[in-house]
C-alpha positions in Angstrom: 248.0 164.1 96.4 251.2 164.1 98.5 251.3 165.8 101.9 253.6 168.6 100.7 251.3 169.6 97.9 248.2 169.5 100.2 250.0 171.6 102.9 251.1 174.1 100.2 247.6 174.3 98.8 246.0 174.7 102.2 248.4 177.5 103.2 247.7 179.4 100.0 244.0 178.9 100.5 244.1 180.0 104.1 245.9 183.2 103.2 243.3 184.1 100.7 240.2 182.9 102.5 237.7 184.9 104.5 234.8 184.4 106.9 231.7 186.6 106.5 233.4 189.8 107.7 234.9 191.7 104.8 232.5 190.2 102.3 230.9 193.0 100.2 228.7 190.9 98.0 225.2 191.2 99.5 224.2 187.8 98.0 227.2 186.1 99.4 227.1 187.8 102.9 223.5 186.7 103.3 224.2 183.2 102.2 227.1 182.9 104.7 225.1 184.5 107.5 221.8 182.6 107.0 222.9 179.3 105.5 226.6 178.4 105.6 227.3 179.4 109.2 223.8 178.9 110.6 223.9 175.4 112.2 221.1 173.0 112.0 219.4 171.2 114.9 221.3 167.9 115.0 218.3 166.0 116.4 216.7 166.3 112.9 219.2 163.8 111.6 218.9 160.9 113.9 217.9 158.4 111.2 220.9 159.1 108.9 223.3 159.2 111.8 222.1 155.9 113.1 222.6 154.5 109.6 226.1 156.0 109.7 226.9 154.2 113.0 225.5 150.9 111.7 227.6 151.1 108.6 230.8 151.8 110.6 230.2 148.6 112.5 229.1 146.4 109.5 231.7 143.7 108.7 229.8 142.5 105.6 232.2 142.0 102.7 231.1 143.6 99.3 232.5 142.8 95.9 232.3 145.3 93.1 234.2 147.2 90.4 235.4 150.6 91.7 234.4 153.1 89.0 235.9 156.1 90.8 239.5 157.3 90.9 240.6 155.0 93.7 243.1 156.4 96.2 244.8 159.8 95.8 247.5 159.7 93.1 246.6 156.1 92.2 246.1 155.4 88.6 242.8 153.6 88.0 241.9 153.4 84.3 239.7 150.9 82.5 242.6 148.7 81.6 243.6 147.8 85.2 240.2 147.8 87.0 239.9 144.9 89.4 237.1 143.5 91.5 237.2 145.3 94.9 236.6 143.2 97.9 236.1 145.2 101.1 234.1 145.4 104.3 231.2 147.9 104.5 232.8 149.4 107.6 236.0 150.2 105.7 234.1 152.0 103.0 232.0 153.9 105.6 235.1 155.0 107.6 236.9 156.3 104.5 234.2 157.7 102.2 231.1 158.9 104.1 230.5 162.6 103.9 231.2 164.4 107.2 228.0 165.3 109.1 228.7 169.1 108.9 228.8 169.0 105.1 225.6 166.8 105.1 223.9 169.5 107.3 225.1 172.2 104.9 223.5 170.4 101.9 220.3 170.2 103.9 220.4 173.9 104.7 221.2 174.9 101.1 218.2 173.0 99.8 216.1 174.8 102.4 217.7 178.2 101.8 217.4 178.1 98.0 214.0 176.4 98.1 215.3 173.6 95.8 212.7 171.3 94.3 214.8 169.1 92.0 218.2 167.8 93.1 220.8 165.6 91.4 223.4 163.6 93.4 226.2 161.9 91.6 227.5 159.3 94.0 224.8 157.9 96.4 227.3 155.7 98.3 225.3 154.2 101.2 222.7 157.0 101.1 223.7 159.0 104.2 224.1 162.3 102.4 221.1 161.5 100.2 218.8 161.1 103.2 220.0 164.3 104.8 219.0 166.1 101.6 215.7 164.2 101.5 214.8 165.5 105.0 214.7 169.0 103.6 211.1 168.4 102.5 208.9 165.8 100.9 208.5 168.2 97.9 212.2 167.8 97.1 212.7 165.2 94.4 216.2 163.7 94.4 217.8 161.8 91.5 220.7 159.9 93.0 223.2 157.8 90.9 225.4 155.0 92.3 227.7 152.9 90.1 228.6 150.1 92.6 225.6 147.8 92.6 226.1 146.2 96.0 226.5 149.6 97.6 223.4 150.9 95.7 221.5 147.8 97.0 222.2 148.7 100.6 221.3 152.3 100.0 218.0 151.3 98.3 217.1 149.0 101.2 217.8 151.9 103.7 215.7 154.3 101.7 212.8 151.8 101.6 213.0 150.8 105.3 212.9 154.5 106.4 210.3 155.7 103.8 212.5 158.2 102.0 210.0 158.2 99.1 211.3 161.3 97.5 214.6 159.7 96.4 214.9 158.0 93.0 217.9 155.7 93.0 219.6 155.1 89.7 222.1 152.2 89.4 224.9 152.4 86.9 228.1 154.1 85.6 227.8 157.9 85.2 229.3 157.5 81.8 226.5 155.3 80.6 223.4 156.5 82.4 223.8 160.2 83.3 222.4 161.6 80.1 219.3 159.3 80.4 218.8 160.3 84.0 218.9 164.1 83.4 217.1 164.0 80.0 214.2 166.5 80.0 214.9 167.7 83.6 216.2 170.8 85.2 217.9 170.9 88.6 218.1 173.5 91.3 221.1 171.8 93.0 223.6 169.3 91.8 226.1 167.5 94.0 229.0 166.0 92.1 230.8 163.2 93.9 231.8 159.6 93.2 234.3 160.0 90.4 237.4 162.0 91.2 239.1 162.2 87.8 239.4 165.8 86.7 238.7 165.0 83.0 235.5 163.1 83.9 234.4 165.8 86.3 234.7 168.4 83.4 232.8 166.1 81.0 229.9 165.7 83.5 229.8 169.4 84.2 229.6 170.2 80.5 226.7 167.7 80.2 224.9 169.2 83.2 225.2 172.9 82.2 222.0 173.0 80.2 220.1 171.1 82.9 220.8 173.7 85.7 218.1 176.3 86.4 219.2 179.9 86.0 219.4 180.4 89.8 220.8 176.9 90.4 223.9 175.8 92.2 226.5 173.0 91.7 228.6 171.6 94.5 231.8 169.7 93.5 233.3 167.5 96.1 237.1 166.8 96.7 238.3 169.6 94.4 241.8 169.0 95.8 241.7 165.2 95.6 244.4 165.3 92.9 246.1 167.9 90.7 243.7 166.9 87.9 240.7 167.6 90.1 242.1 171.0 91.2 242.7 171.9 87.5 239.1 170.8 86.7 237.8 173.1 89.5 239.8 176.0 88.1 238.2 175.4 84.7 234.7 175.1 86.1 234.8 178.3 88.2 236.1 180.2 85.1 233.4 178.8 82.8 231.4 181.5 81.0 228.1 180.4 82.5 229.5 180.5 86.1 229.0 183.9 87.8 230.1 183.4 91.4 232.2 180.7 92.9 233.0 179.7 96.5 236.1 177.6 97.5 235.7 175.8 100.8 239.0 174.1 100.3 237.5 170.6 100.2 234.5 171.6 98.1 233.7 174.1 95.4 230.3 175.8 94.9 229.3 177.6 91.7 226.3 179.8 90.8 224.9 180.7 87.5 222.6 183.6 88.3 223.3 186.4 85.7 222.4 189.0 88.3 225.6 188.1 90.2 228.9 189.7 89.5 231.7 187.4 88.2 233.7 186.8 91.4 235.7 184.1 93.2 235.8 183.7 97.0 237.7 181.4 99.3 235.5 181.0 102.4 236.5 179.4 105.7 234.0 176.8 106.9 
């Protein structure tokens, strides 16, 4: 995504976006007031933040095939995939979820009393462990396609006794259906593959596995034009009732009691 396109998108989003004032949907106003804008006590997250700091100082070199979309505007299809050789610290500096979003996911799991969560894109497990801290009763299926990265995440989970995380290693294209078979989720976080076409395919597979009052979060909806188009299709899906655009992320709800509405919310 070039800088001009990003700036244009941000300006348009900023013009249309709101904070909690002026929101007439009782469901949304309460969500903003009691979850989105209600900060969490940062001391709760000392373990994942220590892990984050360690990763950012880890010079270990990993080798793996990058299954995602690569850099913005970079073509990265099956025909030109190459082995990626990169330091842990470089991956951590460029791809770890910002703490404020990690805290938001934690709050959302608490707020919606989620019991079953799916994360597509474990990375090193920082975000996963934030979600795990929402309660031992929360069962998290987390999928990571890069095996060396998954190995580090798995070791971190074991060492810190995150026993409610089930780590699945493999390409989303090959293992997603097996992972979700026979299951229903209260919250799904889609990350890890930033191709719009793939995001739409995964969303279609997930639809029947989302509980009626469930929520799906899609990361990096403006990563590329194809991701932005995918977001537009998702929020207009017949099963989606209410959607929230946080500029970086999109959140969709399926509760039939909610009116079909779209909101751009500042966060």
